[in-house]
C-alpha positions as CSV (number, residue, x, y, z in Angstrom):
1,X,85.2,22.6,14.8
2,X,82.1,22.9,16.8
3,X,79.7,26.0,15.2
4,X,80.1,27.5,19.0
5,X,83.7,27.7,18.7
6,X,83.6,28.8,15.4
7,X,81.7,32.0,15.9
8,X,83.8,32.5,19.2
9,X,86.5,33.2,17.1
10,X,85.3,35.4,14.6
11,X,82.7,37.4,16.3
12,X,84.7,40.3,16.8
13,X,85.9,40.7,13.4
14,X,82.4,40.3,12.3
15,X,81.4,43.1,14.8
16,X,84.0,45.7,13.9
17,X,83.2,45.2,9.9
18,X,79.2,46.1,11.0
19,X,80.6,49.1,12.4
20,X,83.1,50.3,10.2
21,X,79.9,49.7,7.4
22,X,78.2,52.3,9.3
23,X,80.3,54.5,9.6
24,X,80.5,57.9,7.0
25,X,84.1,58.1,6.8
26,X,85.3,54.1,6.0
27,X,88.9,53.2,6.0
28,X,89.1,51.2,2.7
29,X,92.2,49.3,3.4
30,X,90.8,47.7,6.5
31,X,87.5,47.8,4.9
32,X,88.9,45.9,2.0
33,X,90.8,43.4,4.5
34,X,87.9,42.4,6.8
35,X,85.5,41.8,3.5
36,X,88.3,39.2,2.3
37,X,87.9,37.8,5.6
38,X,84.6,37.2,5.8
39,X,83.9,35.9,2.4
40,X,86.3,33.5,3.7
41,X,84.5,32.6,6.7
42,X,81.0,32.5,4.5
43,X,82.8,30.2,2.5
44,X,84.1,27.8,5.1
45,X,80.2,28.2,6.7
46,X,78.4,26.9,3.5
47,X,81.0,23.8,3.4
48,X,80.1,22.9,7.3
49,X,77.2,24.8,8.4
50,X,74.8,25.3,5.5
51,X,72.0,25.3,7.2
52,X,72.7,26.9,10.2
53,X,72.2,30.4,11.1
54,X,75.5,31.7,11.0
55,X,75.6,31.2,7.3
56,X,72.8,33.1,6.7
57,X,74.4,36.1,8.9
58,X,77.5,36.0,7.4
59,X,76.0,36.0,3.8
60,X,73.8,38.8,4.8
61,X,77.0,40.4,6.0
62,X,78.7,40.2,2.8
63,X,75.7,41.5,0.6
64,X,75.5,44.5,2.6
65,X,78.8,46.0,1.7
66,X,78.2,44.6,-2.3
67,X,74.4,46.7,-1.9
68,X,76.0,49.7,-0.5
69,X,78.5,49.9,-3.5
70,X,76.3,49.4,-6.4
71,X,72.7,50.7,-5.0
72,X,73.6,53.8,-6.6
73,X,74.3,52.4,-10.2
74,X,72.6,53.4,-12.5
75,X,71.2,50.2,-14.2
76,X,69.9,50.2,-18.0
77,X,66.4,49.5,-18.9
78,X,66.4,46.0,-20.1
79,X,63.0,46.2,-22.5
80,X,64.1,49.7,-24.0
81,X,67.8,48.2,-24.8
82,X,66.6,45.4,-26.3
83,X,64.7,47.5,-28.9
84,X,66.8,50.5,-29.4
85,X,70.5,48.8,-29.2
86,X,70.4,44.8,-28.9
87,X,67.5,44.0,-31.5
88,X,69.1,46.4,-34.1
89,X,72.7,45.2,-33.8
90,X,71.2,41.5,-34.3
91,X,70.0,42.8,-37.3
92,X,72.7,44.5,-38.4
93,X,74.9,41.8,-38.2
94,X,72.9,39.5,-40.0
95,X,72.2,41.8,-42.9
96,X,73.1,39.5,-45.6
97,X,70.7,36.9,-44.1
98,X,67.9,39.5,-44.7
99,X,69.3,40.5,-48.3
100,X,68.9,37.0,-49.1
101,X,65.6,36.3,-47.8
102,X,64.5,39.8,-49.1
103,X,65.7,38.9,-52.9
104,X,64.4,35.0,-52.5
105,X,60.8,36.3,-51.6
106,X,60.7,38.8,-54.2
107,X,62.1,36.1,-56.8
108,X,59.3,33.9,-55.8
109,X,56.5,36.4,-55.9
110,X,57.6,37.3,-59.4
111,X,57.7,33.4,-60.8
112,X,54.0,33.3,-58.7
113,X,52.8,36.2,-61.0
114,X,54.7,34.6,-64.2
115,X,53.1,31.2,-63.5
116,X,49.6,33.0,-63.6
117,X,50.3,34.5,-66.3
118,X,51.3,31.9,-68.4
119,X,48.7,29.2,-66.7
120,X,45.4,30.4,-66.6
121,X,44.5,27.7,-63.9
122,X,47.7,28.1,-62.0
123,X,45.6,30.2,-59.0
124,X,43.1,27.3,-58.5
125,X,46.4,24.6,-58.2
126,X,48.0,26.6,-55.4
127,X,44.8,29.1,-53.9
128,X,42.6,26.1,-54.1
129,X,39.0,25.8,-56.4
130,X,37.0,27.0,-53.6
131,X,38.4,30.5,-52.8
132,X,38.9,31.1,-56.6
133,X,35.1,30.2,-57.1
134,X,34.3,32.1,-54.1
135,X,36.3,35.2,-54.9
136,X,34.9,34.8,-58.9
137,X,31.5,35.5,-57.0
138,X,32.5,38.1,-54.9
139,X,34.2,40.6,-58.2
140,X,30.7,39.9,-59.7
141,X,28.9,41.4,-56.7
142,X,31.1,44.2,-57.4
143,X,33.0,43.2,-54.0
144,X,36.0,41.3,-54.6
145,X,37.5,42.0,-51.0
146,X,34.2,40.3,-49.4
147,X,36.4,37.7,-48.1
148,X,37.5,40.0,-45.2
149,X,33.9,40.5,-44.3
150,X,32.8,37.3,-43.4
151,X,33.8,36.9,-40.1
152,X,33.8,39.1,-36.8
153,X,36.5,41.3,-35.9
154,X,37.7,39.7,-32.7
155,X,37.2,36.2,-34.3
156,X,39.2,37.2,-37.6
157,X,42.0,39.2,-35.6
158,X,42.8,36.0,-33.3
159,X,42.6,33.4,-36.2
160,X,44.6,35.5,-38.5
161,X,47.4,36.6,-35.7
162,X,47.8,32.9,-34.6
163,X,48.1,31.9,-38.6
164,X,50.5,34.3,-39.2
165,X,52.8,33.4,-36.1
166,X,52.8,29.8,-36.7
167,X,54.2,30.6,-40.2
168,X,57.0,33.0,-38.7
169,X,57.5,30.1,-36.3
170,X,57.7,27.4,-39.1
171,X,60.1,29.7,-41.2
172,X,62.3,30.0,-38.2
173,X,62.5,26.5,-36.7
174,X,62.7,25.0,-40.7
175,X,66.2,26.7,-40.5
176,X,67.4,23.8,-38.4
177,X,67.8,22.5,-41.6
178,X,70.9,24.0,-42.8
179,X,68.5,26.8,-44.0
180,X,66.9,24.8,-46.6
181,X,64.0,24.7,-44.9
182,X,63.6,28.3,-44.4
183,X,63.9,28.8,-48.0
184,X,61.1,26.4,-48.8
185,X,58.5,28.1,-46.4
186,X,59.8,31.8,-48.2
187,X,59.4,30.4,-51.5
188,X,56.1,28.6,-51.3
189,X,54.5,31.9,-49.1
190,X,56.1,34.3,-51.9
191,X,54.8,32.2,-54.9
192,X,50.9,31.8,-53.4
193,X,51.1,35.8,-52.9
194,X,52.2,36.4,-56.1
195,X,49.6,34.3,-57.9
196,X,47.0,35.9,-55.4
197,X,47.9,39.1,-56.6
198,X,48.2,38.5,-60.0
199,X,44.6,36.7,-59.8
200,X,43.5,40.4,-59.3
201,X,45.3,41.7,-61.7
202,X,43.7,39.3,-64.4
203,X,40.5,40.3,-63.4
204,X,40.5,43.9,-63.7
205,X,40.4,44.9,-60.0
206,X,44.4,45.6,-59.2
207,X,44.0,48.8,-57.5
208,X,40.5,47.7,-55.3
209,X,42.9,44.5,-54.5
210,X,46.5,46.3,-53.6
211,X,44.6,48.9,-51.4
212,X,43.0,46.5,-49.5
213,X,45.4,43.4,-49.2
214,X,48.4,45.8,-48.5
215,X,47.0,47.6,-45.6
216,X,47.8,44.7,-43.5
217,X,49.9,42.8,-45.8
218,X,52.7,45.6,-46.1
219,X,53.6,44.4,-42.6
220,X,52.3,41.0,-42.5
221,X,54.8,39.8,-45.5
222,X,57.7,41.9,-44.0
223,X,57.3,39.4,-41.0
224,X,57.4,36.3,-43.0
225,X,60.8,37.8,-44.6
226,X,62.1,39.1,-41.2
227,X,61.4,35.8,-39.6
228,X,63.1,33.4,-42.7
229,X,65.8,35.6,-42.2
230,X,66.1,34.6,-38.7
231,X,65.9,30.9,-39.8
232,X,68.5,31.5,-42.1
233,X,70.9,32.9,-39.2
234,X,69.9,30.0,-37.3
235,X,71.3,27.7,-40.2
236,X,74.1,29.4,-40.5
237,X,75.6,28.6,-37.0
238,X,75.5,24.7,-38.4
239,X,76.8,25.3,-41.8
240,X,79.3,28.0,-40.7
241,X,80.8,27.5,-37.4
242,X,83.8,29.4,-38.0
243,X,86.6,29.2,-35.1
244,X,83.8,28.2,-32.6
245,X,82.5,24.6,-32.4
246,X,79.5,23.5,-34.2
247,X,77.6,23.3,-31.0
248,X,78.7,26.6,-30.0
249,X,78.0,28.3,-33.1
250,X,74.5,26.6,-33.2
251,X,74.2,28.2,-29.8
252,X,75.2,31.6,-31.0
253,X,73.0,31.8,-33.6
254,X,70.0,30.3,-31.9
255,X,69.9,32.6,-29.6
256,X,70.5,35.7,-32.4
257,X,67.6,33.9,-34.7
258,X,65.3,33.9,-31.4
259,X,65.9,37.7,-30.7
260,X,65.3,38.6,-34.5
261,X,61.9,36.6,-34.2
262,X,60.7,37.9,-30.6
263,X,61.2,41.4,-32.8
264,X,58.6,40.1,-35.7
265,X,56.0,39.1,-33.0
266,X,54.6,42.5,-32.1
267,X,54.4,43.4,-35.5
268,X,52.6,40.1,-36.6
269,X,50.1,41.2,-33.7
270,X,49.5,44.4,-35.2
271,X,49.4,43.4,-38.9
272,X,46.4,40.7,-37.9
273,X,45.1,43.8,-35.7
274,X,45.2,45.3,-39.4
275,X,43.4,42.8,-41.1
276,X,40.9,42.0,-38.7
277,X,39.7,45.3,-38.0
278,X,40.6,48.0,-40.7
279,X,40.7,45.8,-44.0
280,X,37.6,45.0,-44.2
281,X,36.5,48.7,-44.6
282,X,36.8,49.0,-48.5
283,X,35.0,52.3,-48.2
284,X,37.7,54.0,-46.6
285,X,39.2,56.9,-48.8
286,X,42.0,55.5,-51.1
287,X,44.3,58.2,-50.0
288,X,43.9,56.8,-46.2
289,X,44.4,53.4,-47.1
290,X,47.3,54.8,-49.8
291,X,49.1,56.5,-46.5
292,X,48.8,53.4,-44.5
293,X,50.6,51.2,-46.6
294,X,53.1,54.0,-47.3
295,X,53.8,54.5,-42.9
296,X,54.0,50.8,-42.9
297,X,56.5,50.5,-45.4
298,X,58.5,53.3,-44.0
299,X,58.6,51.9,-40.5
300,X,60.1,48.8,-41.3
301,X,62.6,50.0,-43.9
302,X,63.2,52.3,-41.3
303,X,63.6,50.3,-38.3
304,X,65.3,47.0,-39.9
305,X,67.4,48.9,-42.1
306,X,68.2,52.1,-42.0
307,X,68.2,52.7,-38.3
308,X,70.3,49.7,-37.7
309,X,72.8,51.3,-40.3
310,X,73.2,54.5,-38.9
311,X,74.0,52.9,-35.7
312,X,77.0,50.7,-37.2
313,X,78.2,54.0,-38.8
314,X,78.2,55.9,-35.1
315,X,80.1,53.2,-33.5
316,X,77.4,51.9,-31.4
317,X,77.9,48.4,-32.2
318,X,81.7,48.4,-31.7
319,X,81.3,46.1,-28.7
320,X,80.6,42.4,-29.6
321,X,76.8,40.9,-28.6
322,X,76.7,39.2,-25.2
323,X,75.5,36.1,-26.9
324,X,79.4,35.8,-28.0
325,X,80.5,35.2,-24.8
326,X,80.0,31.3,-24.1
327,X,81.4,29.6,-21.3
328,X,84.2,26.8,-22.3
329,X,83.0,23.7,-24.1
330,X,83.2,21.3,-21.1
331,X,83.7,17.5,-21.5
332,X,84.2,16.1,-18.5
333,X,81.6,14.5,-15.9
334,X,79.9,16.3,-13.7
335,X,81.0,15.9,-9.6
336,X,79.0,13.5,-8.7
337,X,79.6,14.3,-4.6
338,X,77.4,17.7,-4.5
339,X,74.0,18.4,-3.5
340,X,72.6,20.0,-6.9
341,X,69.4,21.9,-6.9
342,X,66.4,21.2,-9.6
343,X,67.8,23.7,-12.0
344,X,71.5,22.6,-12.0
345,X,70.4,18.8,-12.4
346,X,68.3,20.0,-15.4
347,X,71.7,22.0,-17.0
348,X,73.8,18.5,-16.2
349,X,71.2,16.8,-17.7
350,X,71.5,18.4,-20.8
351,X,75.5,18.5,-20.5
352,X,75.2,14.5,-20.0
353,X,73.0,14.2,-23.3
354,X,75.7,16.8,-25.3
355,X,78.4,14.3,-24.2
356,X,76.6,11.1,-25.6
357,X,74.9,13.0,-28.5
358,X,76.3,10.6,-31.1
359,X,75.6,7.2,-29.4
360,X,71.8,8.3,-28.2
361,X,71.2,9.8,-31.6
362,X,72.3,6.6,-33.1
363,X,70.5,4.5,-30.7
364,X,67.1,6.6,-30.9
365,X,67.0,6.1,-35.0
366,X,68.0,2.3,-34.8
367,X,65.2,2.1,-32.3
368,X,62.7,4.0,-34.0
369,X,63.3,2.3,-37.6
370,X,62.9,-1.0,-35.7
371,X,59.5,0.0,-33.8
372,X,57.8,1.2,-37.4
373,X,59.3,-1.7,-39.0
374,X,57.9,-4.2,-36.6
375,X,54.4,-2.4,-35.8
376,X,53.9,-2.2,-39.4
377,X,54.7,-5.7,-40.2
378,X,52.4,-6.9,-36.6
379,X,49.6,-4.2,-37.6
380,X,49.6,-2.9,-41.3
381,X,48.0,0.7,-41.8
382,X,46.5,0.5,-38.4
383,X,49.8,1.2,-37.3
384,X,50.1,4.4,-39.2
385,X,46.9,5.4,-38.2
386,X,47.9,6.0,-34.7
387,X,50.6,8.1,-35.4
388,X,48.2,10.5,-37.8
389,X,46.7,12.5,-34.9
390,X,47.5,15.3,-36.6
391,X,45.1,15.7,-39.9
392,X,45.8,17.8,-42.7
393,X,43.0,20.6,-42.9
394,X,42.4,21.2,-46.5
395,X,45.0,23.6,-46.7
396,X,44.5,25.6,-43.5
397,X,47.3,25.6,-40.7
398,X,47.0,24.1,-37.3
399,X,46.5,26.4,-34.8
400,X,48.7,26.2,-31.4
401,X,45.4,24.8,-29.4
402,X,44.9,21.8,-32.3
403,X,48.2,21.1,-32.0
404,X,48.2,20.7,-28.1
405,X,45.3,19.0,-28.6
406,X,46.8,16.7,-31.6
407,X,49.7,15.8,-29.5
408,X,47.5,14.8,-26.4
409,X,45.5,12.6,-28.7
410,X,48.5,11.1,-30.8
411,X,50.1,9.7,-27.3
412,X,47.2,8.7,-26.1
413,X,46.5,6.5,-28.9
414,X,49.8,5.0,-28.9
415,X,49.5,4.0,-25.1
416,X,45.9,2.8,-26.0
417,X,46.2,-0.8,-25.1
418,X,42.7,-2.1,-26.6
419,X,45.3,-3.0,-29.3
420,X,47.3,-5.1,-27.5
421,X,49.9,-5.6,-29.7
422,X,51.4,-1.8,-29.1
423,X,51.7,-3.3,-25.1
424,X,54.1,-5.9,-26.7
425,X,55.6,-3.4,-28.7
426,X,56.1,-0.3,-26.2
427,X,57.3,-2.6,-23.7
428,X,60.2,-4.0,-25.5
429,X,61.0,-0.2,-26.9
430,X,60.9,0.9,-23.2
431,X,63.2,-1.9,-22.2
432,X,65.8,-1.0,-25.1
433,X,66.3,2.8,-24.4
434,X,66.0,2.3,-20.6
435,X,69.2,-0.3,-20.8
436,X,71.4,1.9,-23.3
437,X,70.9,5.0,-20.8
438,X,71.7,3.2,-18.0
439,X,74.5,1.6,-19.5
440,X,76.2,4.8,-20.4
441,X,75.5,6.6,-17.0
442,X,76.5,3.5,-15.3
443,X,80.0,3.4,-17.4
444,X,80.5,7.4,-17.0
445,X,79.8,7.3,-13.0
446,X,82.3,4.5,-12.6
447,X,85.2,6.1,-14.4
448,X,84.7,4.4,-17.5
449,X,83.4,7.5,-19.8
450,X,82.1,6.4,-23.5
451,X,81.3,9.7,-24.8
452,X,81.1,8.9,-28.4
453,X,81.7,5.4,-29.0
454,X,79.8,2.3,-28.1
455,X,81.6,-1.0,-27.1
456,X,79.3,-3.3,-28.5
457,X,80.5,-6.3,-26.4
458,X,80.1,-4.6,-23.1
459,X,76.7,-3.4,-24.0
460,X,75.6,-6.9,-24.9
461,X,77.1,-8.1,-21.0
462,X,75.2,-4.9,-19.2
463,X,71.9,-5.8,-21.7
464,X,72.3,-9.9,-20.7
465,X,72.8,-8.8,-16.7
466,X,69.8,-6.4,-16.4
467,X,67.1,-6.9,-19.0
468,X,65.5,-9.4,-16.3
469,X,65.5,-6.3,-13.5
470,X,64.1,-4.1,-16.1
471,X,61.7,-6.3,-17.7
472,X,59.2,-6.2,-14.2
473,X,59.8,-2.5,-14.3
474,X,58.8,-2.1,-18.3
475,X,55.9,-4.2,-17.9
476,X,54.2,-2.4,-14.7
477,X,55.1,1.1,-16.6
478,X,52.8,-0.1,-19.8
479,X,50.2,-1.8,-17.4
480,X,48.7,1.4,-15.6
481,X,47.7,2.1,-19.3
482,X,45.2,-0.6,-19.2
483,X,43.4,1.5,-16.6
484,X,40.8,4.2,-17.6
485,X,42.6,7.1,-19.9
486,X,42.7,9.6,-17.2
487,X,43.4,7.5,-14.2
488,X,46.0,5.6,-16.4
489,X,48.2,8.8,-17.4
490,X,48.0,10.0,-13.6
491,X,49.3,6.3,-12.5
492,X,51.8,7.1,-15.3
493,X,53.0,10.2,-14.1
494,X,53.2,9.2,-10.7
495,X,55.2,6.1,-11.3
496,X,57.4,7.0,-13.8
497,X,60.2,9.2,-12.3
498,X,60.3,6.6,-9.2
499,X,60.9,3.8,-11.8
500,X,63.5,5.8,-13.4
501,X,65.3,6.0,-9.8
502,X,64.6,2.8,-9.1
503,X,66.2,1.2,-12.1
504,X,69.5,3.3,-11.9
505,X,69.9,2.3,-8.3
506,X,69.1,-1.2,-9.2
507,X,72.1,-0.9,-11.9
508,X,74.3,1.3,-10.2
509,X,74.6,-0.7,-6.9
510,X,73.8,-3.7,-8.4
511,X,70.9,-4.8,-6.3
512,X,68.3,-7.5,-6.7
513,X,64.6,-5.8,-7.8
514,X,63.9,-6.2,-3.9
515,X,66.4,-4.8,-2.3
516,X,66.5,-1.6,-4.9
517,X,62.8,-0.7,-4.1
518,X,63.9,-0.4,-0.3
519,X,66.9,1.5,-1.1
520,X,65.1,4.1,-3.8
521,X,62.5,4.8,-1.0
522,X,65.4,5.6,1.3
523,X,67.3,7.7,-0.8
524,X,63.9,9.7,-1.8
525,X,63.4,10.8,2.1
526,X,62.5,14.5,1.5
527,X,63.5,14.6,-2.3
528,X,60.3,13.9,-3.6
529,X,60.1,17.7,-4.8
530,X,63.3,17.7,-6.7
531,X,62.4,14.4,-8.5
532,X,58.7,15.6,-9.4
533,X,60.5,19.1,-10.4
534,X,62.8,17.2,-12.9
535,X,60.4,15.5,-14.4
536,X,57.6,18.0,-15.2
537,X,60.6,20.0,-16.8
538,X,61.5,17.1,-18.9
539,X,57.8,16.5,-19.8
540,X,57.3,20.2,-20.7
541,X,60.3,19.7,-23.4
542,X,59.1,16.4,-24.6
543,X,55.6,18.3,-25.1
544,X,56.8,21.3,-26.9
545,X,58.7,18.9,-29.5
546,X,55.7,16.9,-29.5
547,X,53.7,20.3,-30.4
548,X,56.5,21.2,-33.0
549,X,55.9,17.9,-34.6
550,X,51.9,18.3,-34.7
551,X,51.9,22.2,-36.0
552,X,51.0,20.8,-39.4
553,X,54.9,21.4,-40.7
554,X,55.2,18.0,-42.1
555,X,52.4,18.4,-44.1
556,X,53.1,21.8,-45.1
557,X,56.7,20.1,-46.7
558,X,54.8,17.3,-48.2
559,X,52.5,19.2,-50.0
560,X,55.1,21.9,-51.0
561,X,56.7,18.4,-52.4
562,X,53.7,17.8,-54.1
563,X,53.1,21.6,-55.7
564,X,56.9,21.1,-57.4
565,X,57.0,17.3,-58.5
566,X,53.4,16.9,-59.3
567,X,53.0,13.8,-56.9
568,X,49.8,12.2,-56.0
569,X,47.8,13.3,-53.1
570,X,47.6,9.5,-51.9
571,X,51.6,9.3,-52.3
572,X,52.6,12.0,-50.5
573,X,49.6,11.4,-47.3
574,X,51.4,8.1,-47.2
575,X,54.5,9.6,-46.8
576,X,53.9,11.8,-44.5
577,X,52.5,8.9,-42.1
578,X,55.5,7.3,-42.3
579,X,57.5,10.4,-41.3
580,X,55.3,11.6,-38.8
581,X,55.4,7.6,-36.9
582,X,59.0,8.0,-37.5
583,X,59.7,11.1,-36.0
584,X,56.4,10.4,-33.1
585,X,59.2,7.4,-31.7
586,X,62.5,9.6,-32.4
587,X,61.1,12.5,-30.2
588,X,60.0,9.8,-27.2
589,X,63.3,8.5,-27.5
590,X,65.2,11.9,-26.7
591,X,62.7,12.8,-24.2
592,X,62.9,9.5,-22.6
593,X,66.4,9.7,-22.5
594,X,66.1,12.9,-20.8
595,X,63.9,11.2,-18.2
596,X,66.2,8.7,-17.3
597,X,69.4,10.9,-17.3
598,X,67.6,13.7,-15.2
599,X,66.8,10.7,-12.3
600,X,70.3,9.2,-12.9
601,X,71.6,12.6,-11.9
602,X,69.3,12.8,-8.7
603,X,70.6,9.6,-7.2
604,X,73.6,11.7,-6.8
605,X,72.2,14.2,-5.2
606,X,69.6,12.4,-2.8
607,X,72.9,9.8,-1.9
608,X,74.9,13.1,-1.0
609,X,71.6,14.5,1.1
610,X,71.0,11.2,3.2
611,X,74.8,9.8,3.8
612,X,76.8,13.2,3.1
613,X,79.9,10.7,1.8
614,X,81.4,13.6,-0.4
615,X,81.3,15.9,2.7
616,X,83.0,12.9,4.9
617,X,85.6,12.9,2.1
618,X,86.4,16.6,2.1
619,X,86.9,16.4,5.9
620,X,88.7,13.9,6.2
621,X,91.7,15.4,3.8
622,X,91.5,18.8,6.2
623,X,94.9,18.6,7.3
624,X,96.6,16.3,5.0
625,X,99.4,16.7,2.9
626,X,99.1,16.4,-1.0
627,X,102.1,17.1,-3.3
628,X,101.5,20.0,-6.0
629,X,104.2,21.1,-8.7
630,X,107.2,19.0,-6.7
631,X,106.3,21.0,-3.2
632,X,104.2,19.6,-0.4
633,X,101.1,21.5,0.4
634,X,98.6,21.5,3.6
635,X,94.7,21.1,2.0
């Protein structure tokens, strides 16, 4: 019906509801009846008058009752609740992982000390010749802890804190490798610390080194153990899903692990503060230094062990954690006749990615192997040099700023077409990934879902029909990188989302390349903000994955392999360069898949905005009879 007719029919009811809300003695039965009717009116107005004032009026009317009921309700302080209840409960639930991390650390610490006792040269192999030589000179000068006095307080605090945060993050993220990566990080650090401590024992300055190092080391080493426990929690969901699906179990374990990691961050910053501002003062009375160490140990033991145990005994953890309240796993396609927000499209992008996870991962692995093989065949070692923007830096960690710089450098070199073979290689790779994702999307949206199967004959037919249509787009998107570096990237960011939408329009509606251009810009209309919003969010996800790759993690793992198996440095570096190249292309495949999926889903929202085909179908169905459970009902 017309909006004016709708208002005329219901205005008396709405006025009565407003009046009833203002009275002190409300009739609860009448109020309840009116509230139900008004929410029905609101639902109707959202469907037929989404951008009219009547919808906003009814929404405000319904909210006024809600606020009058809940305005005096006490709300818990989320920050306080996290530190006093939520985090202790997560720690208590993960007590086995904490015990494993604690035991493994001190076992490896003992191995480090024993190795030093058996081999006098072991400290040099793990700490480095330069550090050992410098420390021996400091001991001769009767100032064994002079290494902590070389930088000013602020610079040292920032450097140490960033370094320690990265170690914590690496210990946590490595848990995704079934917990094995986390144990590797933990063992490596524990052996190094054990060797470091025994070196001073052997030099006869144990007491001075203990009082100096453990002022910050008590908290710093505790954070490594706690972050490793978080990594084991992360890996547990993948290995032992229990009654959940493996993906649901991983979601729960990832949330819990992240909460534990969040609890580590303030302690890591505090340890960095101690090391930057307190450790250097070796002339501080021994009693005071020992008191700081004891107090730090008691705080860690009290908050992460005794406090959760006490709360558990009191029954405070009887209610399950909120992270176990997951929505049911959804495998069916989305409703393609609705207008979605940017956030909803982003959510559906990952839902689509999950439904086709197997196909996308297999395709990405194959494309990555082929890309690396062909690239090395055409360019030899010059190809590997392109993907080694993150260089190993003499045993130190690559800080966050350097990881960002390395990521930018790596992508810049990959799309630097002064090496013209890279243009050919990237164009072929781009065509393949664009076609496979569009094949999946067109198949699902035509009610022919593939989920985790690959129909090679249909894939071949789809590729043959569309490869010549995709080729000009792939050439154009790559050709912009012939422009000066900054301008090329700017143009690429402007064109890429348009190209993704254009490609799906062409494949979905089976248009020729020229007709698809006009259709794409017609659909965009006022949807430019949505398009670039999705593009920006997916870009941040991809950039985050590249930063993880460029934080020195690859070199760290291969350094452990070199230490354990006594491999040559050149061999380790060659293998690491291959792995880095492969992972770079794999991450690009995943990121590009998310781009294309996001633009394909955006197509349906833009089409609904411009043509309202879904709304027209719903309007036409009003009043029609349908059969349900053997009975005829009216829509």
